[in-house]
N, C-alpha and C positions, 0 to 999 in steps of 0.2 A: 504493500499500501503506501502512495505517495503521499507527503505532506504539501499540502500549498507552503509555497514561496512568498514573502514579499520583494526580496530582492530578484531580481532576474538574471540568474548566470549565462553567459556567453555560452554558446550551443558549437560544440565541434565542428570547424567548417571541410568540408572534404574538396580538394582541389583536383580533379581529372584533366588531364590535357592529352589528345591521342597523339605518338610521336608521328612526325612526319618522316618520311626516308626520301633524300635526295642522291639523286645518282647523273653527278652532270654529264657522264660518257653516254648513259640511256637516252636522256635527253638530248644529244647532241644526235644522236642515231636517228631518233624520230623527228628529228627535223629534218635530217639530210635526206633521208626514205620520203618524206610527204613531197619535200622541195623535188626530189626524182620523178617523183610518181605524178606533180603539176608537170613538170618539162616534159613528161611522156605523151600526156593529155594534151598539152597544147603545141609541143612540137618546138618547143623553141628551148636552146639551151643558153643558160645563165652562168656565170662562174660563182661560187658562193662564195661570199667575204663578210668576214663579221661587221655588225653596226659600231661594235664597244671600241674598237682602236682608237687610241687617240683623245679615249674619253674622261684620262684620268693625266692628262697634262696638265702641269701648270702654266696657265696664262697671264700670269700678275707679272708686272715687271717691277724693278725693284724703283722706289722712289727714294730721290738723291735727299727730298727733306726731311724724310725719319731720320737716316743716318746722321746727318748734320744736327738735329733733333737731339739725336743721343749723345753725338760727342759734347755738345751744349751741356746738356744736364748733369753728366759727367764729370766734366768742368767745373759745372758749379759746386757741386755735391764734394768734390775734391777741394775746391777752396773754399768753403765753407767749414768744412771738417779741418783744415788748419788754420782758417783763421781761429776756430774755437779753440785750438791747443794753444794758441798763440795768444790771445787777446780776452777767451772766455767768454762769458753770455753776451757781452756788447757787441759782438759779430752776429751774432743771431736776431738781436733784437733790431739791429741797426740793416741787417739784408730783411726782415721782414718787412721793416719799412719800407726801403727800397724796392722790394717786389710789390708792393701795394701800390706804391706810386706810379712804377714803368707798367705795371697791369690795368691802372686807370687811362693811364698817358693813352696805352693801347685799345682800348676800349672806347675811347672818345674820338681817336685817328679811325678807329671802324665805321663809327658814328658820321663822322664829318665826312668820310668820302662816299656814302651811300646818298647823301643829299645833291 
């Protein structure tokens, strides 16, 4: 006999998956036989070629500006670390202040160009 419960406990969840078997050789043979059957019916012979060739080549070009930006960031970080070791916190304070001023000038310059 089961007693009634006020708290509902989660039930055991069953997970069932039917495994799939993929045989690329068999699929390739089936594709070729279908193509040969179609060619025999139509009487036209075409050369079989995969459409996937060249799909995975990378076509992105190297951006020179991103390389320059990395070099500049590396030099700035090295300069801040060197300045911090030499002068202390003052370099960080003046560096953040000058970075803020340069950012404001850069934003204003962009706004003036748009007009």
